[in-house]
Phi, psi and omega in degrees: 000135181295145181302323180294316179296319178298319179296322179296316180295319179294321177296318178294324177299314177293326179295317179297318178295319180295320178299317179294322177301317187276349188272143170237012180245138185298319182293318179294321177296321178296320178298317178298320178294322179292319176299318179299316181293315182294334180283329183277337184300314177296331178290326178287322186267010185289340177272128183283078182216139180303327180292326177292320178295320178296318178296320178298316180296315180296318180295319180296317181295315180296315182289324178294320177297315180296318180295323177295318177298321181293318178294323177294324176296318177296319177294323178295320178296318178294324180290320186275326185242346182078014184236134176261353184288135182293314181295339181268005178285114185227349181290140184299325184294304179295328178295317179294317178298317180294322179297315179294323178296317179293323177299320177293324184289324182263351175092035175282145176290146006270016180255049189247354194297338181283333189293311178298323181291323180290315179295328178294332181268004181244170173275176186291326181293312177294324176297324176295319178296318180295325184276343184239288187299321183291349178273344189293311184296313177298321179292326176297322176294320181295331179284342185279336178234147181264113178301129181287333180261092183292333180294335178293314178295322179296318179295317178296319182293311184289326177292325178293321178296317183287314181291323176299326177284313180294320184293330183274354186294316186262019181269146175245348178270127185295327180292323176291324177297317178293330177294314178293330174296320177297319179298316181295318180292323176297328176297319177298318179295317181294326183296324184255001188299316184285340180268323182210090179301325179295324178290324176296320178291324176298316178298322179295317181295316179297319178296318179303318181293311182291323178294321177298319178297318181292315180297316181292327177297312180291327178292323183299321183252008179053045183269088181272344178229166179294325181298326181287346177291340183291338183261004178297326183299329180280346183258325182209091183298324182293310181290337175294325178286327182272335183302311177300327178293323176297317179294321178290332173292321173299324179288340178091030179275138173285152004261036183273167188297324182298336178292334184299311183295313182295324178298311180295322181294315178297323177295318180293319177297322177294322177295331180273015180061038177241052184295322179295321178292321177296322178295317179296319179294319179295320178291322179294334177295337177294332177297316177294325179300329182297311183282339170293321177294325175299315179295317179296321178297318180294330183282320191243343185243004178257129180291133176287171178302126186270066175216168187296315183287335180276333184274331186245126176261113185271347179212113179277139177285152181282131178230117189267001185243035181296319180296317178297318178297322180296314182294317181291326177294315178298317179295332180282345189249323196236023180267001182296332176296344178279003183302315178300318180295320179294320178298320178294319179296321180290333181278348181284000000 
């Protein structure tokens, strides 16, 4: 794809998200989401491969269905209350429809089946955009209205945590593993969204940082399967030492940055007298920890091919995002000392 065409699509992608951010009208928010969807489709299909075309088709069908449900929710709100404004949407029917539409749009379980298949058909850069930037506009809409049925968000959140953990256990493709990781992390955000929106946004920011580090790491070494992780040690010893720590930060192990979000979320759930739900979420996080440990084991404890051509890399591929990978890796590992300051900010 030509750089100018790529820049136009990226600008349109940002424009659609910005329109949704600024909108308080259902139709304007729907327009922003549609611009956002139409801008990402050429980026998914830019590789001349049947799997990319299949991923584009699946993504278009899922997003079109979600956008139609969202527009119908806005029309239902206008029909029942006479108001098109998103913050004033309070009737249970349009609120429930909009919540389910947003869940389909960002890939919350049980409406998640399209996300692993789409990420499997894209490259790591487009997969990173789908897992991070494409979540911003729907979550911004979800923050504008308060769902009247709190049990719906709790059910979506806990099912996403459990299905995200179970689904990634038997996967061998790294992009599908990252897709199920995205589903599980979105479940954590949804679980605490109605109790503390600021904490949900903190969890989203931390996930964006750690997910960017993981995607860029796999892109740097073209590690599309777990077996290919075994030869990373021969290509980059330094990043081989830091890569497992990034994955364990995604899993939420202390003292890494990913532990910060899960710690605050479990604390908030306990404050809301939801100790059983917090226990279930914490135990379900062990499922995700299992496949993160598989990836870490393949990177540092699996012997690479013991031959001359496998041990020595005579020509390194060009990677233009080394600085970005460095910043996201550092952010994924050493931000836990900021926990007291963040706790004070959240309590204000």
